[in-house]
N, CA, C and O of each residue as an XYZ file, in Angstrom:
812
protein
N       4.082      6.411     -8.842
C       2.807      7.110     -8.817
C       2.621      7.868     -7.498
O       2.147      9.004     -7.493
N       2.994      7.239     -6.391
C       2.851      7.888     -5.083
C       3.771      9.096     -4.988
O       3.378     10.144     -4.476
N       4.993      8.948     -5.481
C       5.946     10.057     -5.450
C       5.452     11.229     -6.288
O       5.534     12.378     -5.854
N       4.939     10.950     -7.485
C       4.415     12.010     -8.344
C       3.244     12.722     -7.682
O       3.126     13.945     -7.756
N       2.374     11.941     -7.030
C       1.220     12.521     -6.348
C       1.672     13.446     -5.222
O       1.149     14.549     -5.066
N       2.647     12.988     -4.439
C       3.140     13.800     -3.323
C       3.739     15.104     -3.821
O       3.519     16.160     -3.228
N       4.503     15.034     -4.919
C       5.104     16.245     -5.467
C       4.045     17.203     -5.985
O       4.188     18.419     -5.862
N       2.982     16.657     -6.566
C       1.908     17.517     -7.071
C       1.191     18.232     -5.936
O       0.843     19.408     -6.050
N       0.973     17.509     -4.834
C       0.255     18.092     -3.694
C       1.131     19.077     -2.932
O       0.680     20.171     -2.594
N       2.375     18.704     -2.657
C       3.249     19.525     -1.826
C       3.918     20.652     -2.595
O       4.366     21.634     -2.004
N       3.986     20.511     -3.909
C       4.598     21.559     -4.700
C       6.118     21.510     -4.649
O       6.711     20.449     -4.452
N       6.736     22.659     -4.826
C       8.197     22.753     -4.888
C       8.758     22.757     -3.475
O       9.059     23.811     -2.914
N       8.895     21.569     -2.911
C       9.333     21.429     -1.527
C      10.605     20.595     -1.477
O      10.727     19.599     -2.190
N      11.532     20.991     -0.653
C      12.777     20.241     -0.494
C      12.509     18.998      0.349
O      11.911     19.094      1.420
N      12.940     17.853     -0.119
C      12.709     16.612      0.609
C      13.659     16.491      1.787
O      14.711     17.128      1.828
N      13.263     15.655      2.748
C      14.121     15.383      3.885
C      15.099     14.267      3.548
O      15.296     13.924      2.383
N      15.701     13.715      4.577
C      16.661     12.628      4.397
C      16.165     11.398      5.140
O      15.587     11.506      6.222
N      16.394     10.228      4.554
C      15.982      8.987      5.190
C      17.190      8.099      5.429
O      18.200      8.199      4.732
N      17.072      7.229      6.425
C      18.142      6.299      6.764
C      17.524      5.060      7.404
O      16.321      5.016      7.659
N      18.358      4.057      7.658
C      17.923      2.819      8.320
C      16.745      2.185      7.586
O      15.818      1.672      8.213
N      16.786      2.222      6.266
C      15.677      1.704      5.462
C      15.674      0.181      5.464
O      16.709     -0.459      5.276
N      14.492     -0.385      5.681
C      14.323     -1.846      5.640
C      12.957     -2.167      5.070
O      11.942     -1.664      5.551
N      12.931     -3.004      4.044
C      11.680     -3.422      3.415
C      11.425     -4.899      3.689
O      12.319     -5.732      3.538
N      10.202     -5.214      4.092
C       9.801     -6.587      4.357
C       8.792     -6.993      3.279
O       7.677     -6.470      3.266
N       9.153     -7.912      2.375
C       8.240     -8.313      1.303
C       6.873     -8.739      1.819
O       6.764     -9.527      2.759
N       5.835     -8.204      1.188
C       4.476     -8.561      1.554
C       3.959     -7.874      2.797
O       2.806     -8.082      3.175
N       4.770     -7.064      3.443
C       4.363     -6.399      4.683
C       4.472     -4.884      4.586
O       3.468     -4.177      4.671
N       5.707     -4.382      4.406
C       5.885     -2.946      4.361
C       7.335     -2.566      4.545
O       8.239     -3.360      4.283
N       7.549     -1.353      4.994
C       8.913     -0.863      5.201
C       8.983     -0.012      6.451
O       7.971      0.442      6.983
N      10.205      0.189      6.902
C      10.445      1.097      8.009
C      11.733      1.867      7.732
O      12.646      1.362      7.079
N      11.791      3.090      8.238
C      12.986      3.901      8.065
C      12.930      5.049      9.062
O      11.931      5.225      9.760
N      13.988      5.816      9.126
C      13.976      7.052      9.896
C      14.077      8.205      8.916
O      14.728      8.101      7.877
N      13.424      9.308      9.261
C      13.390     10.483      8.395
C      13.710     11.720      9.219
O      13.270     11.840     10.362
N      14.475     12.640      8.640
C      14.739     13.896      9.320
C      14.863     15.021      8.291
O      14.962     14.774      7.089
N      14.854     16.244      8.781
C      14.943     17.394      7.902
C      13.640     17.745      7.221
O      13.642     18.315      6.130
N      12.509     17.406      7.861
C      11.202     17.647      7.233
C      10.372     18.710      7.954
O       9.236     18.975      7.561
N      10.921     19.316      8.994
C      10.138     20.234      9.801
C       9.565     21.391      8.978
O       8.412     21.784      9.158
N      10.387     21.929      8.077
C       9.944     23.082      7.308
C       8.706     22.826      6.486
O       7.740     23.584      6.569
N       8.715     21.760      5.687
C       7.550     21.579      4.828
C       6.400     20.885      5.537
O       5.278     20.891      5.029
N       6.650     20.278      6.712
C       5.517     19.753      7.485
C       4.621     20.890      7.942
O       3.404     20.733      8.038
N       5.229     22.037      8.225
C       4.454     23.202      8.657
C       3.841     23.937      7.471
O       2.795     24.569      7.614
N       4.479     23.862      6.298
C       4.038     24.632      5.146
C       3.123     23.848      4.214
O       2.501     24.430      3.325
N       3.035     22.543      4.407
C       2.241     21.711      3.501
C       0.786     22.162      3.500
O       0.218     22.396      4.567
N       0.167     22.289      2.324
C      -1.227     22.726      2.237
C      -2.179     21.656      2.748
O      -2.192     20.542      2.223
N      -2.978     21.975      3.767
C      -3.904     21.003      4.339
C      -5.243     21.074      3.633
O      -6.246     21.470      4.228
N      -5.262     20.686      2.346
C      -6.494     20.681      1.574
C      -7.294     19.428      1.902
O      -6.774     18.489      2.505
N      -8.569     19.419      1.498
C      -9.416     18.250      1.773
C      -8.883     17.011      1.068
O      -9.108     15.892      1.528
N      -8.176     17.202     -0.046
C      -7.607     16.069     -0.772
C      -6.579     15.346      0.073
O      -6.393     14.137     -0.062
N      -5.909     16.087      0.948
C      -4.902     15.494      1.823
C      -5.526     15.000      3.122
O      -5.225     13.895      3.572
N      -6.385     15.801      3.722
C      -6.843     15.534      5.088
C      -7.957     14.504      5.200
O      -8.232     14.033      6.303
N      -8.601     14.139      4.114
C      -9.773     13.270      4.245
C      -9.432     11.884      4.772
O     -10.300     11.201      5.315
N      -8.177     11.457      4.622
C      -7.792     10.156      5.170
C      -6.559     10.268      6.051
O      -5.696      9.390      6.065
N      -6.499     11.400      6.802
C      -5.504     11.522      7.852
C      -6.189     11.170      9.159
O      -7.324     11.580      9.401
N      -5.502     10.410     10.002
C      -6.117      9.972     11.246
C      -5.567     10.709     12.457
O      -5.471     10.143     13.546
N      -5.213     11.957     12.266
C      -4.896     12.855     13.365
C      -5.375     14.227     12.955
O      -5.526     14.492     11.762
N      -5.622     15.114     13.919
C      -6.130     16.443     13.621
C      -5.061     17.248     12.901
O      -3.979     17.458     13.449
N      -5.344     17.709     11.664
C      -4.320     18.402     10.889
C      -3.717     19.606     11.604
O      -2.558     19.945     11.366
N      -4.478     20.251     12.466
C      -3.961     21.424     13.164
C      -2.990     21.038     14.270
O      -2.266     21.884     14.795
N      -2.979     19.761     14.620
C      -2.084     19.275     15.663
C      -0.815     18.740     15.029
O      -0.829     17.683     14.398
N       0.280     19.463     15.192
C       1.536     19.056     14.572
C       2.130     17.869     15.300
O       1.964     17.724     16.511
N       2.816     17.027     14.563
C       3.540     15.920     15.172
C       4.812     16.400     15.845
O       5.467     15.647     16.565
N       5.157     17.663     15.607
C       6.360     18.222     16.195
C       6.025     18.977     17.468
O       4.964     19.592     17.575
N       6.917     18.927     18.413
C       6.758     19.694     19.638
C       7.148     21.140     19.388
O       7.751     21.457     18.363
N       6.807     22.014     20.319
C       7.191     23.418     20.198
C       8.700     23.549     20.100
O       9.213     24.395     19.367
N       9.409     22.704     20.844
C      10.860     22.739     20.820
C      11.382     22.419     19.433
O      12.335     23.042     18.966
N      10.751     21.432     18.758
C      11.179     21.061     17.419
C      10.999     22.224     16.446
O      11.831     22.451     15.567
N       9.884     22.964     16.621
C       9.558     24.016     15.688
C      10.442     25.246     15.855
O      10.571     26.045     14.928
N      11.045     25.404     17.014
C      11.809     26.615     17.287
C      13.312     26.417     17.226
O      14.070     27.367     17.424
N      13.757     25.184     16.952
C      15.199     24.918     16.918
C      15.773     25.307     15.565
O      16.243     24.445     14.822
N      15.741     26.569     15.242
C      16.252     27.040     13.965
C      17.762     26.827     13.913
O      18.490     27.220     14.825
N      18.218     26.198     12.832
C      19.639     25.975     12.661
C      20.188     24.813     13.450
O      21.379     24.513     13.360
N      19.344     24.148     14.226
C      19.789     23.018     15.025
C      19.521     21.714     14.278
O      18.687     21.686     13.373
N      20.211     20.636     14.639
C      19.948     19.340     13.995
C      18.474     18.967     14.122
O      17.900     19.074     15.205
N      17.860     18.533     13.031
C      16.430     18.247     13.051
C      16.140     16.937     13.769
O      17.004     16.070     13.900
N      14.911     16.819     14.226
C      14.475     15.625     14.928
C      14.395     14.445     13.954
O      14.120     14.622     12.767
N      14.635     13.263     14.469
C      14.555     12.046     13.666
C      13.221     11.367     13.956
O      12.888     11.099     15.110
N      12.469     11.093     12.910
C      11.170     10.446     13.033
C      11.261      8.999     12.554
O      11.927      8.714     11.559
N      10.595      8.089     13.256
C      10.526      6.705     12.807
C       9.255      6.534     11.983
O       8.155      6.806     12.462
N       9.410      6.086     10.755
C       8.287      5.980      9.824
C       8.028      4.520      9.472
O       8.950      3.765      9.163
N       6.770      4.144      9.525
C       6.326      2.818      9.093
C       5.335      2.992      7.954
O       4.429      3.821      8.043
N       5.494      2.228      6.891
C       4.565      2.259      5.760
C       4.288      0.819      5.350
O       5.217      0.056      5.087
N       3.006      0.446      5.295
C       2.696     -0.930      4.906
C       1.252     -1.298      5.163
O       0.402     -0.427      5.345
N       0.975     -2.593      5.178
C      -0.389     -3.057      5.367
C      -0.748     -3.156      6.848
O       0.070     -2.872      7.723
N      -1.978     -3.561      7.104
C      -2.459     -3.612      8.493
C      -1.648     -4.598      9.331
O      -1.376     -4.340     10.503
N      -1.263     -5.721      8.737
C      -0.468     -6.711      9.465
C       0.875     -6.126      9.907
O       1.365     -6.432     10.993
N       1.460     -5.286      9.061
C       2.741     -4.652      9.376
C       2.581     -3.686     10.547
O       3.448     -3.601     11.417
N       1.462     -2.959     10.559
C       1.204     -2.031     11.655
C       1.028     -2.791     12.972
O       1.599     -2.419     13.997
N       0.235     -3.853     12.926
C      -0.018     -4.644     14.140
C       1.276     -5.290     14.633
O       1.526     -5.350     15.837
N       2.098     -5.771     13.699
C       3.359     -6.401     14.075
C       4.303     -5.428     14.780
O       5.186     -5.835     15.535
N       4.101     -4.132     14.519
C       4.933     -3.106     15.144
C       4.233     -2.436     16.324
O       4.624     -1.355     16.763
N       3.185     -3.102     16.831
C       2.553     -2.644     18.058
C       1.485     -1.582     17.909
O       1.046     -1.020     18.913
N       1.047     -1.282     16.685
C       0.011     -0.282     16.480
C      -1.358     -0.949     16.415
O      -1.481     -2.096     15.985
N      -2.368     -0.231     16.840
C      -3.743     -0.717     16.772
C      -4.454     -0.054     15.604
O      -4.462      1.172     15.498
N      -5.051     -0.855     14.726
C      -5.821     -0.322     13.611
C      -7.251     -0.115     14.106
O      -8.019     -1.069     14.229
N      -7.599      1.138     14.387
C      -8.901      1.454     14.986
C     -10.027      1.248     13.985
O      -9.788      1.108     12.785
N     -11.264      1.230     14.492
C     -12.425      0.930     13.656
C     -12.564      1.922     12.500
O     -12.891      1.523     11.382
N     -12.323      3.194     12.754
C     -12.426      4.200     11.697
C     -11.520      3.865     10.525
O     -11.919      3.980      9.366
N     -10.315      3.454     10.829
C      -9.351      3.104      9.793
C      -9.776      1.819      9.088
O      -9.686      1.727      7.864
N     -10.236      0.832      9.845
C     -10.646     -0.448      9.274
C     -11.816     -0.265      8.303
O     -11.873     -0.927      7.267
N     -12.743      0.626      8.636
C     -13.872      0.904      7.738
C     -13.371      1.466      6.417
O     -13.828      1.056      5.350
N     -12.430      2.403      6.486
C     -11.849      2.969      5.263
C     -11.134      1.900      4.451
O     -11.274      1.838      3.230
N     -10.366      1.058      5.136
C      -9.618      0.001      4.451
C     -10.568     -0.909      3.677
O     -10.348     -1.190      2.499
N     -11.622     -1.367      4.344
C     -12.562     -2.287      3.704
C     -13.279     -1.634      2.526
O     -13.542     -2.285      1.515
N     -13.597     -0.339      2.662
C     -14.258      0.381      1.567
C     -13.381      0.411      0.331
O     -13.849      0.136     -0.774
N     -12.117      0.741      0.511
C     -11.186      0.797     -0.617
C     -10.947     -0.591     -1.205
O     -10.908     -0.755     -2.424
N     -10.787     -1.590     -0.333
C     -10.499     -2.940     -0.813
C     -11.638     -3.482     -1.664
O     -11.399     -4.173     -2.655
N     -12.871     -3.177     -1.286
C     -14.025     -3.640     -2.051
C     -14.091     -2.987     -3.428
O     -14.776     -3.479     -4.325
N     -13.374     -1.876     -3.588
C     -13.283     -1.204     -4.885
C     -12.088     -1.701     -5.692
O     -11.810     -1.201     -6.782
N     -11.386     -2.691     -5.143
C     -10.234     -3.239     -5.836
C      -8.965     -2.450     -5.626
O      -8.039     -2.536     -6.432
N      -8.908     -1.681     -4.553
C      -7.732     -0.854     -4.271
C      -6.952     -1.428     -3.094
O      -7.529     -1.986     -2.161
N      -5.649     -1.282     -3.154
C      -4.776     -1.725     -2.078
C      -4.503     -0.554     -1.146
O      -4.139      0.530     -1.602
N      -4.675     -0.761      0.142
C      -4.501      0.314      1.109
C      -3.153      0.193      1.800
O      -2.793     -0.861      2.323
N      -2.419      1.293      1.789
C      -1.127      1.375      2.457
C      -1.278      2.338      3.627
O      -1.678      3.487      3.444
N      -0.957      1.869      4.831
C      -1.064      2.695      6.028
C       0.277      3.342      6.349
O       1.336      2.793      6.045
N       0.216      4.507      6.962
C       1.423      5.251      7.312
C       1.390      5.594      8.801
O       0.365      6.034      9.322
N       2.504      5.392      9.469
C       2.617      5.720     10.887
C       3.913      6.473     11.121
O       4.937      6.171     10.509
N       3.863      7.462     12.016
C       5.041      8.234     12.376
C       5.181      8.208     13.895
O       4.266      8.593     14.622
N       6.328      7.752     14.355
C       6.599      7.671     15.794
C       5.483      6.960     16.557
O       5.061      7.411     17.621
N       5.013      5.849     16.002
C       4.011      5.044     16.687
C       2.602      5.569     16.592
O       1.712      5.054     17.269
N       2.364      6.594     15.760
C       1.027      7.151     15.585
C       0.563      6.867     14.160
O       1.235      7.249     13.202
N      -0.578      6.200     14.013
C      -1.137      5.925     12.700
C      -1.703      7.235     12.153
O      -2.691      7.750     12.676
N      -1.081      7.777     11.101
C      -1.422      9.124     10.655
C      -2.221      9.180      9.364
O      -2.857     10.199      9.094
N      -2.214      8.134      8.560
C      -2.951      8.238      7.310
C      -2.982      6.953      6.512
O      -2.344      5.961      6.864
N      -3.744      6.994      5.420
C      -3.874      5.841      4.534
C      -3.796      6.305      3.090
O      -4.283      7.381      2.740
N      -3.181      5.484      2.263
C      -3.081      5.750      0.834
C      -3.725      4.575      0.103
O      -3.357      3.423      0.331
N      -4.675      4.862     -0.766
C      -5.322      3.819     -1.558
C      -4.703      3.805     -2.949
O      -4.688      4.820     -3.644
N      -4.191      2.643     -3.347
C      -3.509      2.501     -4.632
C      -4.273      1.492     -5.482
O      -4.603      0.399     -5.023
N      -4.548      1.872     -6.721
C      -5.306      0.989     -7.597
C      -4.549      0.731     -8.884
O      -4.098      1.664     -9.548
N      -4.413     -0.549     -9.235
C      -3.878     -0.902    -10.547
C      -5.000     -0.748    -11.571
O      -6.109     -1.240    -11.363
N      -4.715     -0.081    -12.650
C      -5.720      0.098    -13.697
C      -5.807     -1.172    -14.538
O      -4.826     -1.597    -15.149
N      -6.980     -1.760    -14.557
C      -7.196     -2.967    -15.352
C      -7.350     -2.567    -16.811
O      -8.206     -1.749    -17.147
N      -6.531     -3.134    -17.669
C      -6.593     -2.797    -19.087
C      -7.915     -3.268    -19.691
O      -8.458     -4.301    -19.299
N      -8.418     -2.499    -20.643
C      -9.718     -2.783    -21.239
C      -9.762     -4.176    -21.865
O     -10.792     -4.850    -21.837
N      -8.620     -4.599    -22.435
C      -8.606     -5.882    -23.128
C      -8.381     -7.066    -22.192
O      -8.397     -8.213    -22.638
N      -8.170     -6.806    -20.889
C      -7.866     -7.894    -19.954
C      -9.000     -8.912    -19.873
O      -8.761    -10.119    -19.918
N     -10.223     -8.427    -19.754
C     -11.363     -9.342    -19.647
C     -11.508    -10.190    -20.903
O     -11.830    -11.375    -20.823
N     -11.268     -9.580    -22.069
C     -11.364    -10.333    -23.324
C     -10.272    -11.399    -23.399
O     -10.512    -12.509    -23.874
N      -9.076    -11.059    -22.929
C      -7.979    -12.018    -22.946
C      -8.275    -13.210    -22.044
O      -8.032    -14.357    -22.418
N      -8.802    -12.931    -20.853
C      -9.155    -14.004    -19.921
C     -10.241    -14.896    -20.524
O     -10.173    -16.122    -20.434
N     -11.237    -14.267    -21.135
C     -12.323    -15.036    -21.736
C     -11.811    -15.922    -22.859
O     -12.233    -17.071    -22.990
N     -10.893    -15.386    -23.676
C     -10.335    -16.156    -24.786
C      -9.557    -17.366    -24.276
O      -9.650    -18.451    -24.849
N      -8.799    -17.185    -23.213
C      -8.040    -18.288    -22.628
C      -8.977    -19.358    -22.068
O      -8.757    -20.554    -22.257
N     -10.020    -18.908    -21.380
C     -10.972    -19.863    -20.804
C     -11.736    -20.609    -21.896
O     -12.014    -21.801    -21.758
N     -12.078    -19.907    -22.986
C     -12.789    -20.550    -24.098
C     -11.940    -21.615    -24.771
O     -12.459    -22.559    -25.366
N     -10.609    -21.449    -24.667
C      -9.706    -22.437    -25.284
C      -9.446    -23.619    -24.358
O      -8.683    -24.525    -24.691
N     -10.099    -23.600    -23.176
C      -9.979    -24.724    -22.258
C      -8.951    -24.547    -21.159
O      -8.707    -25.479    -20.393
N      -8.346    -23.386    -21.062
C      -7.338    -23.135    -20.039
C      -7.994    -22.625    -18.747
O      -9.038    -21.973    -18.783
N      -7.374    -22.929    -17.633
C      -7.821    -22.430    -16.341
C      -6.996    -21.192    -16.010
O      -5.767    -21.251    -15.976
N      -7.668    -20.080    -15.768
C      -6.981    -18.829    -15.460
C      -7.036    -18.590    -13.955
O      -8.109    -18.592    -13.353
N      -5.871    -18.385    -13.360
C      -5.750    -18.192    -11.913
C      -5.161    -16.812    -11.628
O      -4.268    -16.349    -12.338
N      -5.664    -16.171    -10.595
C      -5.073    -14.917    -10.119
C      -4.282    -15.220     -8.856
O      -4.845    -15.631     -7.841
N      -2.984    -15.013     -8.927
C      -2.070    -15.274     -7.808
C      -1.441    -13.946     -7.427
O      -0.641    -13.400     -8.187
N      -1.789    -13.421     -6.264
C      -1.395    -12.052     -5.940
C      -1.057    -11.877     -4.460
O      -1.507    -12.638     -3.604
N      -0.272    -10.877     -4.194
C       0.042    -10.527     -2.815
C      -0.989     -9.600     -2.200
O      -0.945     -9.326     -1.000
N      -1.921     -9.111     -3.019
C      -2.961     -8.220     -2.510
C      -3.887     -8.959     -1.550
O      -3.938    -10.189     -1.538
N      -4.612     -8.196     -0.753
C      -5.562     -8.782      0.191
C      -6.733     -9.425     -0.553
O      -6.922     -9.202     -1.749
N      -7.505    -10.216      0.165
C      -8.571    -11.009     -0.463
C      -9.657    -10.141     -1.094
O     -10.142    -10.449     -2.183
N     -10.042     -9.058     -0.416
C     -11.104     -8.203     -0.967
C     -10.666     -7.561     -2.278
O     -11.418     -7.547     -3.253
N      -9.448     -7.032     -2.295
C      -8.938     -6.402     -3.508
C      -8.807     -7.425     -4.630
O      -9.196     -7.156     -5.766
N      -8.265     -8.587     -4.317
C      -8.085     -9.633     -5.327
C      -9.433    -10.073     -5.900
O      -9.565    -10.265     -7.109
N     -10.417    -10.229     -5.040
C     -11.747    -10.646     -5.498
C     -12.359     -9.596     -6.416
O     -12.971     -9.931     -7.430
N     -12.192     -8.325     -6.057
C     -12.748     -7.247     -6.875
C     -12.106     -7.214     -8.257
O     -12.795     -7.036     -9.262
N     -10.776     -7.386     -8.308
C     -10.076     -7.394     -9.589
C     -10.488     -8.610    -10.417
O     -10.696     -8.506    -11.626
N     -10.604     -9.758     -9.757
C     -10.999    -10.983    -10.462
C     -12.371    -10.830    -11.098
O     -12.588    -11.270    -12.227
N     -13.294    -10.212    -10.383
C     -14.640    -10.004    -10.916
C     -14.606     -9.112    -12.151
O     -15.380     -9.312    -13.087
N     -13.706     -8.123    -12.154
C     -13.611     -7.201    -13.283
C     -13.152     -7.899    -14.560
O     -13.571     -7.538    -15.660
N     -12.291     -8.897    -14.405
C     -11.722     -9.550    -15.597
C     -12.314    -10.924    -15.873
O     -11.953    -11.561    -16.863
N     -13.222    -11.395    -15.011
C     -13.913    -12.649    -15.280
C     -13.224    -13.896    -14.771
O     -13.439    -14.980    -15.315
N     -12.398    -13.774    -13.740
C     -11.753    -14.938    -13.136
C     -12.620    -15.453    -11.992
O     -13.068    -14.674    -11.151
N     -12.855    -16.748    -11.959
C     -13.706    -17.335    -10.921
C     -13.089    -17.140     -9.545
O     -11.869    -17.179     -9.388
N     -13.950    -16.927     -8.542
C     -13.471    -16.653     -7.187
C     -12.680    -17.813     -6.598
O     -11.786    -17.601     -5.778
N     -13.004    -19.053     -7.013
C     -12.263    -20.199     -6.478
C     -10.910    -20.371     -7.160
O     -10.151    -21.275     -6.810
N     -10.604    -19.519     -8.123
C      -9.295    -19.528     -8.765
C      -8.474    -18.299     -8.366
O      -7.534    -17.908     -9.058
N      -8.848    -17.711     -7.251
C      -8.131    -16.525     -6.752
C      -7.340    -16.904     -5.506
O      -7.901    -17.409     -4.534
N      -6.041    -16.657     -5.543
C      -5.173    -16.916     -4.391
C      -4.556    -15.577     -3.982
O      -3.716    -15.023     -4.690
N      -4.984    -15.077     -2.840
C      -4.575    -13.744     -2.394
C      -3.614    -13.817     -1.207
O      -3.459    -14.857     -0.566
N      -2.978    -12.683     -0.941
C      -2.057    -12.529      0.195
C      -0.920    -13.555      0.131
O      -0.485    -14.091      1.150
N      -0.457    -13.809     -1.084
C       0.632    -14.760     -1.288
C       1.948    -13.979     -1.335
O       2.121    -13.096     -2.176
N       2.852    -14.300     -0.449
C       4.139    -13.620     -0.421
C       4.942    -13.960     -1.678
O       4.789    -15.046     -2.238
N       5.799    -13.032     -2.124
C       6.594    -13.299     -3.338
C       7.334    -14.624     -3.286
O       7.403    -15.339     -4.286
N       7.884    -14.954     -2.133
C       8.650    -16.194     -2.002
C       7.768    -17.439     -2.075
O       8.268    -18.540     -2.308
N       6.460    -17.272     -1.878
C       5.548    -18.411     -1.872
C       4.876    -18.641     -3.223
O       4.269    -19.689     -3.446
N       4.985    -17.661     -4.128
C       4.340    -17.815     -5.434
C       4.968    -18.977     -6.213
O       4.271    -19.744     -6.878
N       6.267    -19.089     -6.118
C       6.962    -20.199     -6.790
C       6.463    -21.530     -6.256
O       6.275    -22.480     -7.016
N       6.245    -21.598     -4.932
C       5.763    -22.842     -4.322
C       4.384    -23.218     -4.845
O       4.082    -24.396     -5.032
N       3.531    -22.189     -5.085
C       2.186    -22.459     -5.604
C       2.266    -23.022     -7.012
O       1.526    -23.943     -7.359
N       3.159    -22.472     -7.825
C       3.332    -22.968     -9.192
C       3.819    -24.415     -9.166
O       3.333    -25.253     -9.926
N       4.777    -24.702     -8.294
C       5.307    -26.065     -8.185
C       4.209    -27.038     -7.752
O       4.124    -28.158     -8.256
N       3.379    -26.600     -6.820
C       2.287    -27.469     -6.349
C       1.324    -27.795     -7.483
O       0.884    -28.937     -7.608
N       0.994    -26.818     -8.300
C       0.098    -27.046     -9.429
C       0.731    -28.019    -10.421
O       0.050    -28.877    -10.982
N       2.024    -27.879    -10.630
C       2.732    -28.786    -11.538
C       2.726    -30.210    -10.999
O       2.580    -31.171    -11.755
N       2.885    -30.333     -9.695
C       2.868    -31.663     -9.072
C       1.491    -32.307     -9.178
O       1.365    -33.532     -9.153
N       0.446    -31.463     -9.297
C      -0.910    -31.986     -9.466
C      -1.206    -32.357    -10.908
O      -2.308    -32.797    -11.235
N      -0.202    -32.175    -11.777
C      -0.350    -32.585    -13.165
C      -0.655    -31.475    -14.148
O      -0.841    -31.741    -15.335
N      -0.711    -30.244    -13.686
C      -1.005    -29.118    -14.570
C       0.270    -28.602    -15.240
O       1.346    -28.616    -14.642
N       0.136    -28.147    -16.484
C       1.202    -27.405    -17.150
C       0.924    -25.920    -16.897
O      -0.145    -25.413    -17.237
N       1.889    -25.241    -16.305
C       1.652    -23.877    -15.828
C       2.453    -22.850    -16.645
O       3.658    -22.995    -16.847
N       1.756    -21.824    -17.099
C       2.412    -20.661    -17.713
C       2.050    -19.475    -16.833
O       0.877    -19.246    -16.537
N       3.057    -18.726    -16.420
C       2.820    -17.617    -15.498
C       3.152    -16.292    -16.167
O       4.194    -16.153    -16.808
N       2.273    -15.337    -16.015
C       2.487    -13.988    -16.534
C       2.482    -13.024    -15.360
O       1.525    -12.989    -14.586
N       3.551    -12.237    -15.223
C       3.628    -11.287    -14.113
C       3.963     -9.902    -14.597
O       4.202     -9.685    -15.785
N       3.981     -8.958    -13.667
C       4.288     -7.571    -14.025
C       5.686     -7.178    -13.547
O       6.058     -6.006    -13.608
N       6.461     -8.159    -13.069
C       7.786     -7.862    -12.572
C       8.849     -7.918    -13.663
O      10.027     -7.687    -13.389
């Protein structure tokens, strides 16, 4: 979805190259990117793009030297993409302006992904899973049959709570910010407490 959105906004633009890719489950990713100077200058700075950029759009991340090195090897940028914890772990400060945006989106049930380039927090992307219309009915049917429905997710607490409210899951049955490797442990713990557990995921 993010890739399709970027292509729609940027149009027919040649992508750069990435290397040194590393993904940390539950946190984010890091990589280096190069060959993007051309479309960084040509990208349309519409309000749809700039409303959640945390640097002045007229101020390029490239130096004058970068912009004038025609035919020369392009500069390599270090890119970080992930949640607030990932940014802090890499030495970035999540300023109040950004935190306000994050909380606003999370209360709407959206997951916020932050983006940083060369140590500068440059923007935020809000991603929302669409709750199916029949989800609330399914949860209600399970609860009416005597089953306990639990939401076990890696999303932050605000987002998880918002989604739970939409489908009718009690707040005390919501477990948020659970790393993929820890979800199995939660299931085992419930089994040890005497529960028979059936798990449904999107993976």
